[in-house]
VOBA-1610 file (N, C-alpha, C; in pm, whole numbers, padded with zeros to 5 digits, always signed):
BEGIN
Met-09664-14816-17318Met-09678-14919-17419Met-09798-15009-17388Lys-09818-15044-17259Lys-09931-15127-17222Lys-10063-15055-17249Leu-10065-14925-17226Leu-10186-14848-17253Leu-10219-14850-17401Phe-10118-14832-17485Phe-10140-14835-17629Phe-10192-14971-17674Leu-10135-15079-17622Leu-10182-15212-17658Leu-10325-15235-17611Ser-10359-15187-17493Ser-10495-15201-17442Ser-10594-15127-17531Ile-10559-15006-17572Ile-10646-14928-17660Ile-10659-14998-17795Phe-10551-15049-17847Phe-10553-15119-17977Phe-10640-15243-17971Phe-10622-15327-17868Phe-10700-15449-17858Phe-10847-15422-17832Ser-10878-15322-17752Ser-11019-15290-17729Ser-11083-15237-17856Gly-11011-15161-17937Gly-11064-15117-18066Gly-11085-15233-18160Leu-10992-15328-18161Leu-11005-15446-18244Leu-11125-15530-18202Leu-11144-15546-18073Leu-11260-15621-18024Leu-11390-15548-18055Gly-11389-15417-18051Gly-11507-15340-18087Gly-11543-15357-18233Ile-11443-15367-18320Ile-11468-15387-18462Ile-11527-15527-18487Leu-11487-15625-18407Leu-11539-15761-18424Leu-11691-15766-18409Val-11747-15680-18326Val-11892-15681-18304Val-11966-15650-18434Phe-11908-15568-18520Phe-11975-15529-18644Phe-11970-15637-18751Phe-11900-15748-18727Phe-11893-15856-18825Phe-12010-15952-18813Gly-12109-15918-18733Gly-12228-16001-18720Gly-12210-16110-18616Pro-12281-16220-18634Pro-12280-16327-18532Pro-12142-16389-18511Ile-12063-16398-18617Ile-11930-16458-18602Ile-11842-16369-18516Gly-11848-16239-18538Gly-11768-16146-18456Gly-11811-16146-18311Ile-11941-16151-18288Ile-11991-16155-18150Ile-11950-16284-18083Tyr-11953-16396-18158Tyr-11910-16525-18103Tyr-11762-16520-18064Ile-11678-16466-18150Ile-11535-16455-18120Ile-11512-16365-17999Leu-11583-16253-17994Leu-11569-16161-17882Leu-11610-16227-17751Cys-11721-16299-17750Cys-11765-16367-17628Cys-11668-16477-17588Ala-11612-16548-17685Ala-11515-16653-17655Ala-11390-16594-17591Ile-11346-16479-17640Ile-11229-16413-17581Ile-11259-16368-17438Ile-11375-16309-17418Ile-11411-16261-17283Ile-11422-16376-17186Val-11489-16484-17226Val-11503-16600-17137Val-11366-16662-17109Gly-11279-16668-17208Gly-11145-16721-17187Gly-11064-16639-17088Val-11076-16507-17097Val-11004-16419-17003Val-11059-16436-16862Ile-11191-16445-16848Ile-11251-16463-16715Ile-11210-16598-16657Phe-11212-16704-16737Phe-11171-16835-16689Phe-11025-16835-16645Arg-10938-16772-16724Arg-10796-16766-16689Arg-10776-16687-16559Ala-10854-16580-16540Ala-10843-16501-16417Ala-10882-16586-16296Phe-10989-16666-16310Phe-11029-16753-16199Phe-10923-16857-16168Val-10859-16912-16270Val-10753-17010-16248Val-10635-16944-16175Leu-10598-16823-16216Leu-10488-16754-16149Leu-10522-16719-16004Ile-10645-16677-15979Ile-10687-16648-15841Ile-10682-16775-15757His-10724-16888-15813His-10718-17015-15741His-10573-17053-15709Asp-10483-17035-15805Asp-10341-17066-15781Asp-10282-16975-15674Ile-10317-16848-15676Ile-10268-16755-15573Ile-10321-16796-15437His-10447-16836-15431His-10507-16878-15304His-10436-17002-15249Lys-10402-17098-15338Lys-10331-17217-15292Lys-10193-17182-15237Glu-10129-17081-15295Glu-09995-17042-15247Glu-10002-16968-15114Leu-10105-16888-15093Leu-10111-16804-14974Leu-10170-16875-14853Val-10265-16964-14875Val-10331-17033-14764Val-10274-17173-14755Pro-10209-17206-14643Pro-10151-17340-14630Pro-10261-17447-14620Val-10226-17568-14662Val-10321-17679-14658Val-10350-17715-14512Gly-10475-17734-14479Gly-10513-17772-14344Gly-10517-17658-14246Ser-10506-17535-14293Ser-10509-17422-14200Ser-10651-17401-14152Arg-10665-17347-14033Arg-10796-17321-13974Arg-10816-17169-13972Asp-10920-17124-14035Asp-10952-16982-14029Asp-11087-16965-13961Arg-11131-16841-13945Arg-11254-16814-13871Arg-11374-16877-13937Ala-11378-16880-14069Ala-11493-16937-14138Ala-11504-17088-14112Lys-11391-17157-14107Lys-11394-17300-14083Lys-11418-17331-13935Arg-11378-17243-13844Arg-11400-17267-13701Arg-11547-17264-13664Ser-11627-17184-13733Ser-11766-17170-13695Ser-11850-17289-13740Ile-11797-17373-13825Ile-11873-17490-13874Ile-11864-17603-13776
//
């Protein structure tokens, strides 16, 4: 089911490109939104995995 949805959404996004500047704008906004959300999720995962005030090798060398 996830594969079908991925194929459907990628086809829909591909069709948006043919709508001219408005379609390209919408497509870029969706891509930037997904990238931003991915960075936020990676930051949240990092906060959960690395305790506050921990010392790692990168911080020791400074």
